[in-house]
ZAMI-75504 format. One record per residue (C-alpha): residue number from 1; z, y negated, x negated. Coordinates in Angstrom, 2 decimals. Last residue first. Layout:
+-----+---------+---------+---------+
! num !       z !       y !       x !
+-----+---------+---------+---------+
! NUM !       Z !       Y !       X !
...
+-----+---------+---------+---------+
// end
This chain:
+-----+---------+---------+---------+
! num !       z !       y !       x !
+-----+---------+---------+---------+
! 304 !   24.39 !   34.04 !  -10.21 !
! 303 !   22.35 !   36.91 !  -11.59 !
! 302 !   20.60 !   37.45 !   -8.25 !
! 301 !   19.63 !   33.76 !   -8.10 !
! 300 !   18.35 !   34.00 !  -11.71 !
! 299 !   16.30 !   37.09 !  -10.75 !
! 298 !   14.74 !   35.40 !   -7.69 !
! 297 !   13.73 !   32.31 !   -9.87 !
! 296 !   12.26 !   34.63 !  -12.52 !
! 295 !   10.28 !   36.51 !   -9.86 !
! 294 !    8.92 !   33.25 !   -8.48 !
! 293 !    7.78 !   32.15 !  -11.94 !
! 292 !    6.15 !   35.61 !  -12.41 !
! 291 !    4.29 !   35.19 !   -9.20 !
! 290 !    2.92 !   31.81 !  -10.24 !
! 289 !    1.92 !   33.12 !  -13.71 !
! 288 !    0.17 !   36.13 !  -12.20 !
! 287 !   -1.85 !   33.90 !   -9.89 !
! 286 !   -1.23 !   33.96 !   -6.13 !
! 285 !   -3.01 !   36.51 !   -3.95 !
! 284 !    0.01 !   38.77 !   -3.54 !
! 283 !    1.81 !   35.77 !   -2.17 !
! 282 !   -0.81 !   35.48 !    0.66 !
! 281 !   -0.50 !   39.24 !    1.22 !
! 280 !    3.17 !   38.86 !    2.26 !
! 279 !    4.76 !   42.28 !    2.00 !
! 278 !    7.39 !   43.82 !    4.24 !
! 277 !    8.96 !   46.58 !    2.04 !
! 276 !   10.03 !   49.98 !    3.21 !
! 275 !   13.61 !   51.37 !    3.01 !
! 274 !   14.05 !   55.04 !    3.55 !
! 273 !   16.01 !   57.30 !    5.96 !
! 272 !   17.06 !   60.73 !    4.58 !
! 271 !   20.67 !   60.68 !    5.60 !
! 270 !   22.38 !   63.94 !    4.66 !
! 269 !   25.72 !   62.16 !    3.97 !
! 268 !   25.62 !   58.39 !    4.44 !
! 267 !   26.58 !   57.53 !    8.07 !
! 266 !   29.38 !   59.99 !    8.43 !
! 265 !   30.65 !   59.12 !    4.96 !
! 264 !   31.40 !   55.61 !    6.03 !
! 263 !   28.97 !   52.88 !    4.72 !
! 262 !   29.84 !   50.76 !    1.75 !
! 261 !   28.22 !   53.40 !   -0.45 !
! 260 !   24.81 !   52.31 !    1.05 !
! 259 !   23.12 !   55.57 !    2.20 !
! 258 !   20.26 !   53.61 !    3.78 !
! 257 !   20.06 !   50.08 !    2.59 !
! 256 !   21.92 !   46.72 !    2.45 !
! 255 !   24.57 !   47.96 !    4.84 !
! 254 !   26.89 !   46.51 !    7.50 !
! 253 !   28.73 !   48.88 !    9.87 !
! 252 !   28.67 !   48.73 !   13.62 !
! 251 !   26.43 !   51.82 !   14.09 !
! 250 !   24.31 !   50.72 !   11.09 !
! 249 !   23.84 !   46.99 !   11.39 !
! 248 !   21.43 !   46.13 !    8.55 !
! 247 !   22.36 !   43.44 !    6.08 !
! 246 !   20.28 !   40.57 !    4.66 !
! 245 !   19.06 !   40.02 !    1.12 !
! 244 !   15.50 !   41.20 !    1.72 !
! 243 !   15.36 !   39.68 !    5.21 !
! 242 !   15.61 !   42.10 !    8.05 !
! 241 !   13.13 !   44.47 !    9.76 !
! 240 !   13.98 !   47.25 !   12.18 !
! 239 !   11.17 !   49.85 !   12.38 !
! 238 !   13.57 !   52.80 !   12.87 !
! 237 !   17.02 !   51.35 !   13.54 !
! 236 !   17.42 !   53.20 !   16.82 !
! 235 !   16.84 !   56.50 !   15.04 !
! 234 !   19.54 !   55.67 !   12.61 !
! 233 !   21.95 !   54.78 !   15.35 !
! 232 !   21.07 !   57.97 !   17.27 !
! 231 !   21.90 !   60.05 !   14.15 !
! 230 !   19.30 !   62.86 !   13.94 !
! 229 !   20.70 !   66.38 !   14.09 !
! 228 !   20.24 !   67.87 !   10.71 !
! 227 !   18.46 !   70.95 !    9.26 !
! 226 !   14.98 !   69.81 !   10.30 !
! 225 !   15.57 !   66.60 !    8.42 !
! 224 !   15.20 !   63.00 !    9.75 !
! 223 !   13.20 !   60.16 !    8.32 !
! 222 !   14.00 !   56.83 !    9.97 !
! 221 !   12.37 !   53.90 !    8.38 !
! 220 !   14.42 !   50.66 !    7.96 !
! 219 !   12.15 !   47.74 !    7.03 !
! 218 !   12.76 !   45.16 !    4.26 !
! 217 !   11.67 !   41.61 !    4.26 !
! 216 !    9.71 !   38.89 !    2.33 !
! 215 !    8.36 !   41.13 !   -0.46 !
! 214 !    5.56 !   39.19 !   -2.27 !
! 213 !    7.99 !   37.68 !   -4.87 !
! 212 !    9.22 !   41.14 !   -6.07 !
! 211 !   12.72 !   40.82 !   -7.46 !
! 210 !   14.64 !   41.44 !   -4.23 !
! 209 !   12.24 !   44.19 !   -3.16 !
! 208 !   12.64 !   45.94 !   -6.49 !
! 207 !   16.47 !   45.76 !   -6.45 !
! 206 !   16.69 !   47.01 !   -2.87 !
! 205 !   14.30 !   49.90 !   -3.55 !
! 204 !   16.14 !   50.76 !   -6.69 !
! 203 !   19.50 !   50.82 !   -4.74 !
! 202 !   17.99 !   53.19 !   -2.20 !
! 201 !   16.66 !   55.56 !   -4.94 !
! 200 !   19.89 !   55.40 !   -6.86 !
! 199 !   21.79 !   56.49 !   -3.74 !
! 198 !   19.40 !   59.39 !   -3.21 !
! 197 !   19.65 !   60.26 !   -6.88 !
! 196 !   23.46 !   60.09 !   -6.34 !
! 195 !   23.46 !   62.51 !   -3.42 !
! 194 !   21.26 !   65.01 !   -5.32 !
! 193 !   23.51 !   64.89 !   -8.34 !
! 192 !   26.77 !   65.19 !   -6.27 !
! 191 !   25.36 !   68.22 !   -4.39 !
! 190 !   24.47 !   69.95 !   -7.67 !
! 189 !   27.88 !   69.29 !   -9.18 !
! 188 !   29.54 !   70.67 !   -6.01 !
! 187 !   27.33 !   73.75 !   -6.10 !
! 186 !   28.41 !   74.31 !   -9.73 !
! 185 !   32.02 !   74.99 !   -8.74 !
! 184 !   35.19 !   72.96 !   -9.30 !
! 183 !   35.92 !   71.73 !   -5.79 !
! 182 !   34.91 !   75.16 !   -4.48 !
! 181 !   38.23 !   76.58 !   -5.68 !
! 180 !   37.68 !   80.09 !   -7.05 !
! 179 !   39.41 !   79.53 !  -10.43 !
! 178 !   42.38 !   78.09 !   -8.55 !
! 177 !   42.69 !   81.26 !   -6.47 !
! 176 !   42.90 !   83.36 !   -9.64 !
! 175 !   45.52 !   81.05 !  -11.15 !
! 174 !   47.58 !   81.11 !   -7.94 !
! 173 !   47.66 !   84.85 !   -8.01 !
! 172 !   48.74 !   84.81 !  -11.71 !
! 171 !   51.44 !   82.36 !  -10.89 !
! 170 !   52.78 !   84.76 !   -8.30 !
! 169 !   52.53 !   83.91 !   -4.65 !
! 168 !   55.64 !   83.42 !   -2.52 !
! 167 !   53.67 !   82.36 !    0.46 !
! 166 !   55.26 !   78.91 !    0.82 !
! 165 !   55.27 !   78.25 !   -2.92 !
! 164 !   51.60 !   79.35 !   -3.24 !
! 163 !   50.71 !   77.22 !   -0.31 !
! 162 !   52.23 !   74.19 !   -2.08 !
! 161 !   50.32 !   75.08 !   -5.31 !
! 160 !   46.97 !   75.48 !   -3.46 !
! 159 !   47.51 !   72.16 !   -1.57 !
! 158 !   48.18 !   70.35 !   -4.92 !
! 157 !   45.05 !   71.87 !   -6.40 !
! 156 !   42.85 !   70.80 !   -3.51 !
! 155 !   44.36 !   67.22 !   -3.43 !
! 154 !   43.81 !   66.88 !   -7.19 !
! 153 !   40.21 !   68.06 !   -6.87 !
! 152 !   39.35 !   65.56 !   -4.08 !
! 151 !   41.26 !   62.73 !   -5.62 !
! 150 !   39.33 !   63.18 !   -8.86 !
! 149 !   35.96 !   63.06 !   -7.00 !
! 148 !   36.96 !   59.96 !   -5.04 !
! 147 !   38.26 !   58.21 !   -8.24 !
! 146 !   34.98 !   59.05 !  -10.01 !
! 145 !   33.00 !   57.66 !   -7.05 !
! 144 !   34.85 !   54.37 !   -7.21 !
! 143 !   34.30 !   54.06 !  -10.95 !
! 142 !   30.61 !   54.79 !  -10.77 !
! 141 !   30.33 !   52.50 !   -7.68 !
! 140 !   31.85 !   49.51 !   -9.57 !
! 139 !   29.83 !   49.96 !  -12.80 !
! 138 !   26.58 !   50.44 !  -10.96 !
! 137 !   27.26 !   47.57 !   -8.58 !
! 136 !   27.96 !   45.33 !  -11.53 !
! 135 !   24.64 !   46.28 !  -13.09 !
! 134 !   22.93 !   45.71 !   -9.70 !
! 133 !   24.38 !   42.24 !   -9.30 !
! 132 !   23.63 !   41.43 !  -13.02 !
! 131 !   19.94 !   42.01 !  -12.19 !
! 130 !   18.07 !   44.94 !  -13.75 !
! 129 !   15.49 !   44.23 !  -16.43 !
! 128 !   11.75 !   44.13 !  -17.04 !
! 127 !    9.92 !   45.32 !  -13.93 !
! 126 !    6.28 !   44.18 !  -13.80 !
! 125 !    4.75 !   41.63 !  -11.47 !
! 124 !    1.05 !   41.78 !  -11.71 !
! 123 !    0.87 !   45.37 !  -10.63 !
! 122 !    2.12 !   44.34 !   -7.16 !
! 121 !    4.03 !   46.67 !   -4.76 !
! 120 !    3.27 !   49.87 !   -6.64 !
! 119 !    4.21 !   48.28 !   -9.95 !
! 118 !    7.52 !   47.14 !   -8.50 !
! 117 !    8.25 !   50.65 !   -7.24 !
! 116 !    7.31 !   52.52 !  -10.36 !
! 115 !    9.33 !   50.33 !  -12.72 !
! 114 !   12.22 !   50.10 !  -10.23 !
! 113 !   12.36 !   53.90 !  -10.10 !
! 112 !   12.77 !   54.17 !  -13.83 !
! 111 !   15.44 !   51.38 !  -13.92 !
! 110 !   17.29 !   53.04 !  -11.03 !
! 109 !   17.37 !   56.39 !  -12.75 !
! 108 !   18.43 !   55.13 !  -16.11 !
! 107 !   21.15 !   52.90 !  -14.57 !
! 106 !   22.44 !   55.56 !  -12.24 !
! 105 !   22.59 !   58.32 !  -14.87 !
! 104 !   24.39 !   56.10 !  -17.44 !
! 103 !   26.93 !   54.87 !  -14.82 !
! 102 !   27.52 !   58.46 !  -13.61 !
! 101 !   28.24 !   59.74 !  -17.15 !
! 100 !   30.64 !   56.92 !  -17.85 !
!  99 !   32.42 !   57.24 !  -14.47 !
!  98 !   32.85 !   60.97 !  -14.98 !
!  97 !   34.40 !   60.59 !  -18.36 !
!  96 !   36.83 !   57.84 !  -17.34 !
!  95 !   37.84 !   59.54 !  -14.10 !
!  94 !   38.29 !   62.99 !  -15.59 !
!  93 !   40.85 !   61.83 !  -18.12 !
!  92 !   43.70 !   63.63 !  -16.32 !
!  91 !   47.01 !   62.46 !  -17.87 !
!  90 !   48.52 !   61.47 !  -14.50 !
!  89 !   47.37 !   64.61 !  -12.83 !
!  88 !   48.79 !   66.80 !  -15.63 !
!  87 !   52.11 !   65.00 !  -15.87 !
!  86 !   53.80 !   63.89 !  -12.70 !
!  85 !   51.93 !   65.86 !  -10.00 !
!  84 !   51.16 !   68.92 !  -12.07 !
!  83 !   54.56 !   69.19 !  -13.61 !
!  82 !   56.12 !   68.56 !  -10.15 !
!  81 !   54.17 !   71.58 !   -8.75 !
!  80 !   55.25 !   73.68 !  -11.70 !
!  79 !   58.84 !   72.78 !  -11.13 !
!  78 !   58.44 !   74.01 !   -7.55 !
!  77 !   56.83 !   77.22 !   -8.79 !
!  76 !   59.70 !   77.80 !  -11.20 !
!  75 !   62.34 !   77.24 !   -8.45 !
!  74 !   60.45 !   79.60 !   -6.13 !
!  73 !   60.55 !   82.55 !   -8.65 !
!  72 !   57.51 !   83.61 !  -10.57 !
!  71 !   58.96 !   83.48 !  -14.08 !
!  70 !   57.70 !   83.49 !  -17.61 !
!  69 !   54.15 !   82.48 !  -16.72 !
!  68 !   54.87 !   78.75 !  -16.55 !
!  67 !   52.64 !   77.55 !  -19.49 !
!  66 !   49.81 !   79.61 !  -17.96 !
!  65 !   49.60 !   77.18 !  -15.05 !
!  64 !   48.94 !   74.20 !  -17.35 !
!  63 !   46.13 !   76.08 !  -19.07 !
!  62 !   44.67 !   76.66 !  -15.55 !
!  61 !   44.88 !   72.89 !  -14.95 !
!  60 !   43.21 !   72.01 !  -18.23 !
!  59 !   40.47 !   74.65 !  -17.67 !
!  58 !   39.81 !   73.27 !  -14.18 !
!  57 !   39.25 !   69.79 !  -15.58 !
!  56 !   36.96 !   71.15 !  -18.31 !
!  55 !   34.95 !   73.11 !  -15.62 !
!  54 !   34.62 !   69.87 !  -13.49 !
!  53 !   33.43 !   67.90 !  -16.51 !
!  52 !   30.86 !   70.60 !  -17.41 !
!  51 !   29.52 !   70.71 !  -13.81 !
!  50 !   29.15 !   66.96 !  -13.84 !
!  49 !   27.31 !   67.14 !  -17.16 !
!  48 !   24.97 !   69.84 !  -15.91 !
!  47 !   24.16 !   67.93 !  -12.69 !
!  46 !   23.48 !   64.81 !  -14.84 !
!  45 !   21.00 !   66.79 !  -16.94 !
!  44 !   19.34 !   68.22 !  -13.85 !
!  43 !   18.99 !   64.79 !  -12.28 !
!  42 !   17.58 !   63.23 !  -15.44 !
!  41 !   15.07 !   66.12 !  -15.74 !
!  40 !   13.93 !   65.58 !  -12.24 !
!  39 !   13.53 !   61.81 !  -12.78 !
!  38 !   11.39 !   62.01 !  -15.97 !
!  37 !    8.07 !   62.93 !  -14.17 !
!  36 !    8.22 !   59.82 !  -12.03 !
!  35 !    4.74 !   58.32 !  -12.43 !
!  34 !    3.23 !   60.86 !  -10.10 !
!  33 !    5.51 !   63.56 !   -8.83 !
!  32 !    3.09 !   66.54 !   -8.36 !
!  31 !    5.29 !   69.51 !   -9.40 !
!  30 !    7.86 !   68.90 !   -6.63 !
!  29 !   10.53 !   71.56 !   -6.80 !
!  28 !    9.86 !   72.91 !  -10.29 !
!  27 !   11.71 !   70.17 !  -12.15 !
!  26 !   14.61 !   70.58 !   -9.74 !
!  25 !   15.07 !   74.14 !  -11.00 !
!  24 !   15.12 !   76.49 !   -8.05 !
!  23 !   18.06 !   78.41 !   -6.74 !
!  22 !   19.27 !   75.76 !   -4.25 !
!  21 !   15.87 !   75.10 !   -2.68 !
!  20 !   16.66 !   73.09 !    0.44 !
!  19 !   18.46 !   70.14 !   -1.19 !
!  18 !   15.84 !   69.82 !   -3.93 !
!  17 !   13.10 !   70.02 !   -1.31 !
!  16 !   14.54 !   67.05 !    0.58 !
!  15 !   15.07 !   65.02 !   -2.62 !
!  14 !   11.53 !   65.58 !   -3.94 !
!  13 !   10.05 !   64.89 !   -0.47 !
!  12 !   11.93 !   61.59 !   -0.26 !
!  11 !   10.75 !   60.43 !   -3.60 !
!  10 !    7.16 !   61.43 !   -2.90 !
!   9 !    7.13 !   59.61 !    0.42 !
!   8 !    8.58 !   56.51 !   -1.21 !
!   7 !    5.72 !   56.65 !   -3.74 !
!   6 !    3.08 !   57.08 !   -1.14 !
!   5 !    4.50 !   54.23 !    0.86 !
!   4 !    4.50 !   52.03 !   -2.33 !
!   3 !    0.83 !   52.91 !   -3.00 !
!   2 !   -0.21 !   52.03 !    0.49 !
!   1 !   -1.13 !   54.64 !    3.10 !
+-----+---------+---------+---------+
// end
């Protein structure tokens, strides 16, 4: 098994175990994680920040509820719904805060993974910097994910308020139900952290293969989970090779790598497939200077 294959296996094992062991600290899940000791701490820190943002969002909404405690009649509850829709939701700063935290997490994680991946492919070609394409992707995806997360919580709260009006619930009853909404709990923060380290892993593989002169293609490797029924389209892709900057056809959808955010949720969630490099040994045999020149040319093209 090559160094890069060992590294990819370690990354995948870490994520699988993290999903299965909900009560364990991520740093305890895979003790032997050569060269990537900082990743578990990054994931745990990101999970804590996401959990904190969700708690703060819930606190703001609960505080908004308490401003309407004088009456529990239908007119008051309907006014409360409009207050949420037209004021609290509009003023919600969750998107900006979450986007910033996610962008920081993705950049740090992708950079750390790229260092290890590029070294495992060819120690003569070291990782120095991310391409502008990946930096833009980090910014765009962080913002998109923040909007998705916000929409999810807003829809859950709106539904809760409408059901409260229909059922004749008191504001206190609605408050108790809001505190129990799964959209605000720690499990959601953990799931988000694990999903995004998976996404960062895939993007780091793409970036590393694009920058590495010796990598001429990328191979889809199916890696299923005991808990999940394998997707036929992902099984069919196993062993498929395309150019480093070409797309895979994933059940009719184009993707640069497994779990590409451009894919529908049904093709992303719980996918454990990995992306392996196709390496040209003749290029590995070039001088360090020749390979560095090729890397610079590839990076310039990515930046353009």
